[in-house]
Backbone as CSV, one residue per row, in Angstrom:
resi,resn,N_x,N_y,N_z,CA_x,CA_y,CA_z,C_x,C_y,C_z
1,MET,0.720,-0.944,-0.237,0.070,-0.211,-0.048,0.752,1.499,0.073
2,PRO,0.762,2.228,-1.041,1.302,3.559,-0.839,1.296,4.338,0.445
3,VAL,2.223,4.965,0.939,2.215,5.752,2.033,1.981,7.365,1.684
4,ALA,0.544,7.753,2.487,0.184,8.988,2.201,1.010,9.916,2.585
5,CYS,1.234,10.905,1.856,2.215,12.214,2.188,1.086,13.381,2.679
6,ILE,1.484,13.802,4.025,0.841,14.815,4.579,1.528,16.323,3.882
7,LEU,1.028,16.663,3.150,1.167,17.982,2.602,0.872,19.458,3.607
8,ILE,1.940,19.953,3.647,2.085,21.324,4.538,1.608,22.383,3.400
9,THR,0.439,23.088,3.729,-0.172,24.223,2.688,1.163,25.161,2.897
10,MET,1.625,25.655,1.581,2.627,26.599,1.692,2.095,27.544,0.302
11,ARG,2.710,28.899,0.685,2.295,29.928,-0.383,3.442,30.244,-0.998
12,VAL,4.182,30.196,-2.013,5.216,30.791,-2.386,5.119,31.837,-3.568
13,THR,5.924,33.109,-3.398,5.973,34.238,-4.375,7.354,34.127,-4.659
14,PHE,7.535,34.416,-5.872,8.887,34.661,-6.563,8.868,35.946,-7.669
15,THR,9.785,36.538,-7.577,10.109,37.477,-8.461,11.644,37.444,-9.041
16,MET,12.059,38.071,-9.963,13.327,38.170,-10.295,13.399,39.722,-11.091
17,GLU,14.693,40.344,-11.075,14.839,41.505,-11.783,16.620,41.871,-12.021
18,GLY,16.487,42.617,-12.926,17.998,42.920,-13.240,18.334,42.337,-14.121
19,GLY,19.585,42.064,-14.398,20.284,41.350,-15.484,21.238,42.311,-16.340
20,PHE,22.033,41.696,-17.329,22.739,42.477,-18.207,21.888,43.392,-18.883
21,VAL,20.877,43.097,-19.375,19.651,43.648,-20.259,18.762,44.040,-19.095
22,TYR,18.606,45.133,-18.550,17.852,45.174,-17.224,16.554,44.697,-17.395
23,LEU,16.083,43.805,-16.486,14.650,43.478,-16.379,13.794,44.276,-15.362
24,PRO,12.930,44.778,-15.649,12.276,45.453,-14.400,11.521,44.507,-13.564
25,PRO,11.201,44.564,-12.499,10.659,43.453,-11.681,9.704,42.645,-12.362
26,SER,9.568,41.301,-12.450,8.730,40.483,-13.038,7.408,40.587,-11.947
27,GLU,6.062,40.531,-12.603,4.953,40.222,-11.918,5.229,39.069,-10.957
28,PRO,4.991,39.279,-9.709,5.262,38.345,-8.620,4.497,36.831,-9.354
29,VAL,5.245,35.645,-9.438,4.364,34.261,-9.262,4.091,33.936,-8.060
30,THR,3.021,33.515,-7.859,2.401,33.126,-6.556,2.006,31.654,-6.877
31,ILE,2.453,30.510,-6.135,2.342,29.263,-6.053,1.980,28.875,-4.594
32,ASP,0.627,28.294,-4.813,-0.145,27.763,-3.704,-0.165,26.408,-3.841
33,THR,0.334,25.582,-2.750,0.334,23.935,-2.767,-0.807,23.100,-3.078
34,ASP,-1.922,24.019,-2.311,-3.229,23.392,-2.444,-3.506,23.306,-4.110
35,ASP,-2.989,24.388,-4.763,-3.692,24.299,-6.171,-2.670,23.320,-7.191
36,LEU,-1.604,22.773,-6.574,-1.119,21.909,-7.236,-1.202,20.536,-6.989
37,PRO,-1.101,19.633,-8.328,-1.089,18.226,-8.013,-0.207,17.815,-7.090
38,ALA,-0.508,16.655,-6.383,0.133,16.114,-5.199,1.598,16.039,-5.172
39,GLU,1.816,15.432,-6.524,3.512,14.966,-6.781,4.214,16.302,-6.964
40,GLU,3.676,17.491,-7.641,4.193,18.829,-7.947,4.354,19.345,-6.477
41,ALA,3.285,19.276,-5.541,3.398,20.057,-4.074,4.500,19.511,-3.360
42,ASN,4.710,17.984,-3.280,5.841,17.570,-2.513,6.913,17.786,-3.251
43,GLU,7.237,17.874,-4.449,8.469,18.625,-5.289,8.808,19.852,-4.484
44,LEU,8.056,20.596,-4.346,8.106,22.187,-4.073,8.500,22.128,-2.512
45,GLU,7.880,21.459,-1.994,8.017,21.342,-0.500,9.566,20.523,-0.568
46,ARG,9.768,19.798,-1.014,11.249,18.968,-1.211,12.363,19.898,-1.401
47,LEU,11.924,20.741,-2.495,13.105,21.812,-2.771,13.211,22.823,-1.866
48,ILE,11.935,23.277,-1.036,12.067,24.168,0.028,13.005,23.849,1.097
49,GLU,12.857,22.625,1.353,13.372,21.869,2.574,15.057,21.385,2.293
50,ALA,15.195,20.850,1.139,16.558,20.696,0.742,17.379,22.144,0.613
51,ALA,16.911,23.333,0.317,17.427,24.563,0.327,17.629,25.082,1.515
52,GLY,17.001,24.416,2.454,17.020,25.058,4.043,16.478,26.556,3.966
53,PHE,15.463,26.546,3.327,15.192,28.016,3.185,14.808,28.680,3.983
54,PHE,14.038,28.205,5.447,13.639,28.949,6.559,14.873,29.441,7.188
55,GLU,16.205,28.843,6.930,17.296,29.033,7.668,18.169,29.914,7.062
56,LEU,17.799,30.452,5.775,18.667,31.382,4.899,18.679,32.735,5.491
57,PRO,19.952,33.658,5.440,19.485,34.868,5.877,18.426,35.897,4.674
58,GLU,17.941,36.811,5.223,16.867,37.267,4.567,17.490,38.107,3.396
59,THR,18.723,38.476,3.446,19.496,39.141,2.244,20.843,38.549,1.994
60,SER,21.599,38.491,1.214,22.839,38.114,0.648,23.509,39.135,0.160
61,PRO,24.775,39.842,0.561,25.539,40.754,-0.018,25.390,40.304,-1.317
62,PRO,25.684,41.363,-2.392,25.715,40.762,-3.901,27.116,40.842,-4.098
63,PRO,27.650,40.119,-4.916,29.146,39.954,-5.489,29.491,41.112,-5.805
64,ARG,31.031,41.418,-5.868,31.479,42.582,-6.677,31.016,42.655,-8.104
65,GLY,30.682,43.733,-8.619,30.184,43.887,-9.827,29.025,43.092,-10.353
66,ALA,27.932,43.149,-9.032,26.856,42.372,-9.459,25.830,43.186,-9.804
67,ALA,26.101,44.410,-10.373,25.029,45.246,-11.372,24.715,44.739,-12.368
68,ASP,25.116,43.715,-13.102,24.519,43.101,-14.220,23.631,41.762,-13.761
69,TYR,23.933,41.101,-12.627,23.118,39.967,-12.166,21.624,40.039,-11.942
70,LEU,21.033,38.888,-12.105,19.627,38.905,-11.505,19.428,38.972,-10.177
71,THR,18.478,39.542,-9.579,18.040,39.689,-8.344,16.829,38.812,-8.090
72,TYR,16.828,37.857,-7.227,15.523,37.221,-6.730,15.066,37.383,-5.384
73,THR,13.730,37.470,-5.571,13.013,37.410,-4.311,12.032,36.205,-4.034
74,ILE,12.330,35.180,-3.032,11.584,34.338,-2.808,10.573,34.483,-1.362
75,SER,9.433,34.437,-1.199,8.697,34.463,-0.007,8.098,33.337,-0.101
76,VAL,8.126,32.645,1.172,7.245,31.336,1.596,6.599,31.427,2.776
77,THR,5.148,31.239,2.930,4.337,31.414,4.022,3.820,29.889,4.140
78,SER,3.947,29.472,5.329,3.477,28.183,5.644,2.636,28.421,7.026
79,PRO,2.035,27.319,7.531,1.386,27.775,8.743,2.530,28.084,9.994
80,GLU,3.425,27.453,9.946,4.547,27.312,11.184,5.405,28.418,10.724
81,HIS,5.587,28.955,9.318,6.737,29.937,9.126,6.374,30.680,7.901
82,SER,6.939,32.018,7.973,6.929,32.959,6.910,8.333,33.646,6.730
83,HIS,8.799,33.581,5.797,10.330,34.036,5.657,10.252,34.582,3.907
84,THR,11.206,35.625,3.818,11.454,36.322,2.567,13.028,36.368,2.226
85,VAL,13.249,35.826,1.426,14.855,36.019,0.954,15.293,36.798,-0.197
86,VAL,16.182,37.580,-0.314,16.514,38.190,-1.589,17.928,37.842,-1.856
87,PHE,18.280,37.445,-3.040,19.743,37.111,-3.236,20.067,37.323,-4.613
88,THR,21.033,37.497,-5.177,21.557,37.749,-6.590,22.449,36.391,-7.124
89,ASP,22.313,36.319,-8.496,23.376,35.680,-8.881,24.461,35.680,-8.858
90,PRO,25.936,34.801,-8.802,25.421,33.554,-9.100,25.118,32.778,-7.685
91,ILE,24.335,32.024,-7.935,23.652,31.005,-7.083,24.700,29.831,-6.636
92,GLU,25.354,29.831,-5.684,26.623,29.102,-5.337,25.734,27.453,-4.915
93,ASP,24.595,27.594,-4.263,23.989,26.592,-3.470,23.334,25.847,-4.501
94,PRO,23.578,24.649,-4.944,23.109,23.932,-5.702,21.523,23.460,-5.333
95,ASP,21.314,23.242,-4.214,19.756,23.179,-3.570,18.884,24.478,-3.746
96,LEU,19.603,25.735,-3.777,18.669,27.053,-3.771,18.667,27.172,-5.541
97,GLN,19.886,26.891,-6.045,19.614,26.788,-7.654,18.536,25.907,-8.059
98,ALA,18.140,24.719,-7.693,17.360,23.971,-8.085,15.786,24.639,-7.665
99,LEU,15.620,25.004,-6.554,14.626,25.795,-6.501,14.356,26.764,-7.119
100,VAL,15.329,27.932,-7.725,15.112,29.054,-8.525,14.555,28.562,-10.034
101,GLU,15.304,27.163,-10.264,15.084,26.759,-11.528,13.263,26.141,-11.652
102,TYR,13.143,25.716,-10.676,11.582,25.315,-10.458,10.674,26.436,-10.743
103,LEU,11.066,27.583,-9.868,10.135,28.712,-9.876,10.174,29.187,-11.086
104,GLU,11.277,29.331,-11.792,11.292,30.216,-13.147,10.642,29.211,-14.048
105,ALA,10.608,28.057,-14.038,10.006,27.309,-14.861,8.344,27.469,-14.781
106,LYS,7.974,27.780,-13.519,6.679,28.010,-13.260,6.191,29.449,-13.660
107,ALA,7.079,30.516,-13.823,7.116,31.723,-13.953,6.769,31.919,-15.567
108,ARG,7.212,30.902,-16.331,6.785,31.187,-17.791,5.744,30.946,-18.283
């Protein structure tokens, strides 16, 4: 018998701006796990957990010469947590990079 997963309702908001050819702030993309199929909701929750999202600092200092880099803002709200993180390219943490790639795909 398959084991049922208990999903935590999360709302994730994602925006990006900047870059070599300046992109004005994108319209925020809001993803509510209640609106996703169970498999996708599990994947998003796994990516957030793998990135240690709720332990990340709210802002990260941009690297030198970061004027041409994209800036990302991710906000996650769940019953237990609410946290917003702002950071720029390059993303060195592969788990955070995977989360951003997932959210970018959803933004298209």
